[in-house]
C-alpha positions in Angstrom: 116.5 -131.9 -40.4 116.7 -133.8 -44.2 113.4 -135.9 -44.3 111.1 -134.6 -41.5 108.9 -133.0 -44.0 109.7 -129.2 -44.6 109.0 -129.4 -48.5 105.7 -130.8 -47.7 104.7 -129.3 -45.1 105.4 -125.7 -46.3 103.5 -126.4 -49.5 100.5 -127.2 -47.3 100.8 -124.5 -45.6 101.1 -122.0 -47.5 98.0 -121.9 -49.7 96.4 -122.1 -45.7 98.3 -118.8 -45.2 97.6 -117.1 -48.3 101.2 -116.8 -48.4 103.6 -117.8 -51.1 105.8 -121.5 -50.8 109.8 -120.9 -50.8 111.9 -124.7 -50.9 115.1 -123.0 -50.2 117.1 -126.3 -51.6 115.1 -126.0 -54.8 116.1 -122.3 -54.9 119.6 -123.0 -54.5 119.2 -125.9 -57.3 117.8 -123.1 -59.9 121.2 -121.4 -59.1 123.9 -123.7 -59.0 122.3 -126.7 -60.6 121.9 -129.9 -58.3 123.3 -130.0 -55.2 125.2 -133.2 -55.3 128.2 -132.2 -58.1 127.7 -128.6 -56.9 128.7 -129.6 -53.4 131.5 -132.1 -54.7 132.6 -129.3 -57.4 132.9 -126.6 -54.7 132.6 -127.6 -51.3 129.8 -127.3 -48.3 131.3 -124.0 -47.5 130.3 -122.3 -50.8 126.7 -124.1 -50.6 126.2 -122.4 -46.9 127.3 -119.4 -48.2 124.7 -119.6 -51.1 122.0 -120.6 -49.1 122.8 -117.5 -46.8 122.4 -115.5 -49.6 119.4 -116.3 -50.9 117.9 -116.9 -47.4 118.2 -113.3 -46.7 116.5 -112.3 -50.2 113.7 -114.6 -49.2 113.3 -114.0 -45.5 112.3 -110.2 -45.9 108.8 -109.0 -47.0 106.5 -110.0 -48.5 105.8 -113.1 -46.0 105.7 -116.2 -46.9 106.2 -120.0 -45.9 110.0 -121.2 -46.3 111.5 -124.3 -46.1 115.0 -124.4 -45.2 117.9 -126.9 -46.0 118.4 -128.8 -42.9 121.1 -127.8 -42.0 120.2 -123.4 -42.4 119.9 -123.2 -39.6 123.3 -124.2 -38.0 124.8 -120.8 -39.4 124.2 -117.8 -36.7 123.7 -115.5 -39.1 121.1 -117.5 -40.8 119.7 -118.2 -37.0 119.2 -114.6 -36.0 117.4 -113.7 -39.5 115.0 -116.7 -39.2 114.4 -115.5 -35.8 114.0 -111.9 -36.8 111.4 -112.8 -40.0 109.4 -114.6 -38.4 108.1 -117.8 -36.9 109.9 -120.8 -37.4 108.4 -124.6 -37.1 110.5 -126.9 -35.5 109.0 -130.1 -37.1 110.0 -132.8 -34.6 111.1 -136.1 -36.5 112.9 -139.3 -34.1 115.7 -140.8 -35.3 113.9 -144.1 -35.8 111.4 -142.6 -38.2 114.0 -140.3 -39.8 116.6 -143.1 -41.5 113.9 -145.2 -43.4 112.4 -142.0 -44.7 116.7 -141.2 -45.7 117.4 -144.8 -46.8 114.1 -144.8 -49.1 115.8 -140.6 -50.6 118.6 -142.8 -51.7 122.3 -141.2 -52.7 120.8 -137.8 -53.2 121.6 -136.0 -49.9 125.5 -134.2 -50.6 126.1 -134.7 -46.7 125.2 -138.1 -47.3 127.0 -139.6 -50.4 127.8 -142.9 -50.9 127.1 -143.9 -47.0 125.3 -147.1 -46.5 124.6 -149.1 -43.4 126.2 -148.2 -39.5 128.0 -145.3 -41.2 125.3 -143.9 -42.5 123.2 -143.9 -39.3 126.3 -142.8 -37.4 126.3 -139.7 -39.9 122.8 -138.9 -39.5 122.8 -139.4 -35.7 125.5 -137.3 -35.5 124.0 -134.5 -37.7 120.7 -134.7 -35.9 122.3 -134.3 -32.4 124.0 -130.9 -33.7 120.9 -129.7 -35.4 118.6 -130.4 -32.7 121.0 -128.0 -30.2 120.2 -125.0 -33.1 116.6 -125.7 -34.0 115.4 -125.8 -30.3 117.1 -122.3 -29.9 114.2 -121.0 -32.1 111.7 -122.5 -33.2 108.2 -123.3 -32.3 107.9 -127.5 -31.7 105.5 -129.2 -33.6 
């Protein structure tokens, strides 16, 4: 899930394993530019297409530690690729812990753009519920 610490943990884990670190969202930004304007202009479907394409390119040998976007495992083809290419770790963070992090991150989360207060809390709760099902299907929970 967004703001759970994927990038932080990935950056710390990769050198311990002697593997390169890849932050999938940063790789997408390198290709399309800032995510919020891209998603506003092209839509979430275009974003997910680029995300899947880059995941397929990076989830092959040589091995690496990949911090995916929070929605990456939702697509069945991405979930299958993640399952087959290594160990998928789920950083399971409670809603009550995520919300302050998300609020501190501000409006830079494209799926949450413009939301505040109860609307933001409801959207995050909905995303977390949707994603938890996909995460639980393939990941080692930590």
